[in-house]
C-alpha positions in Angstrom: 0.0 -0.1 0.0 1.4 3.2 -0.8 1.3 5.6 2.2 1.3 9.0 0.3 -2.1 8.4 -0.6 -3.3 7.2 2.9 -4.2 9.4 5.8 -5.7 8.5 9.4 -7.6 10.3 11.9 -8.7 9.2 15.5 -12.0 10.6 17.0 -13.7 9.9 20.3 -17.0 8.3 20.3 -19.2 6.1 22.6 -18.7 3.0 20.2 -15.7 1.9 18.5 -15.6 1.7 14.8 -13.5 2.3 11.6 -14.8 4.3 8.8 -12.7 4.1 5.3 -13.3 6.7 2.8 -11.8 6.2 -0.6 -11.7 8.7 -3.4 -10.8 7.5 -6.9 -10.0 9.2 -10.2 -12.6 8.8 -13.1 -13.0 10.0 -16.6 -15.6 12.9 -17.0 -16.6 11.6 -20.4 -16.5 9.0 -22.8 -14.0 11.1 -25.1 -11.6 11.2 -22.3 -12.0 7.7 -21.6 -11.0 7.0 -25.3 -8.0 9.5 -25.4 -6.6 8.5 -22.3 -7.9 5.1 -21.3 -4.6 3.4 -22.8 -2.6 4.7 -19.6 -5.0 2.5 -17.4 -5.4 5.3 -14.9 -9.3 4.8 -14.8 -10.6 4.2 -11.2 -7.0 4.9 -9.8 -6.8 5.4 -6.3 -6.4 9.2 -5.5 -6.6 9.1 -1.5 -7.9 6.9 1.1 -8.7 7.9 4.7 -9.3 5.6 7.6 -11.1 7.1 10.4 -11.0 5.5 13.9 -13.7 6.2 16.4 -12.9 5.0 19.8 -14.1 5.3 23.4 -12.5 8.0 25.4 -11.2 5.3 28.0 -9.1 3.6 25.3 -5.5 4.6 25.0 -4.1 5.6 21.7 -0.6 4.5 20.9 1.9 5.7 18.3 4.3 3.4 16.6 7.2 5.0 18.8 5.1 4.2 21.9 4.7 0.5 21.1 8.3 0.3 20.3 9.1 1.7 23.6 6.6 -0.7 25.3 8.2 -3.6 23.5 11.8 -2.7 24.6 10.4 -2.4 28.4 8.8 -5.8 28.0 12.0 -7.4 26.5 14.2 -5.9 29.4 11.6 -7.3 32.0 11.6 -10.6 30.6 15.8 -10.5 30.6 15.6 -9.6 34.2 13.1 -12.3 35.3 15.2 -15.0 33.4 18.2 -13.7 35.3 16.3 -13.9 38.5 15.0 -17.3 38.0 18.5 -18.6 36.9 19.8 -17.4 40.3 
C-alpha cells in the first residue's frame, strides 16, 4: 500500500468503529476515456482516509510508543530470566 495516498484520523465516540473513505479518479466523459484510457488510470486510487472512532477510555498508541513498550517488556523478561537462573 502506498502511504502517500493514505491518511488517518482518530476521534472519540461511544462505540468503537472504523470508517474508510476512498476517492478514485474517473473519466468525466467518453471522449476522455477513449483518449486517455490506454494509460490505465481509470478508477486509480486518489486518496484513502481511515477514521478510527474509539471510546474515550481507550489508550491511543503511536508506533514509537509501541516500540518503547516492546523494549520495556524485553528488559523485564531478561530480568526475570536472570532472576530465575539465580
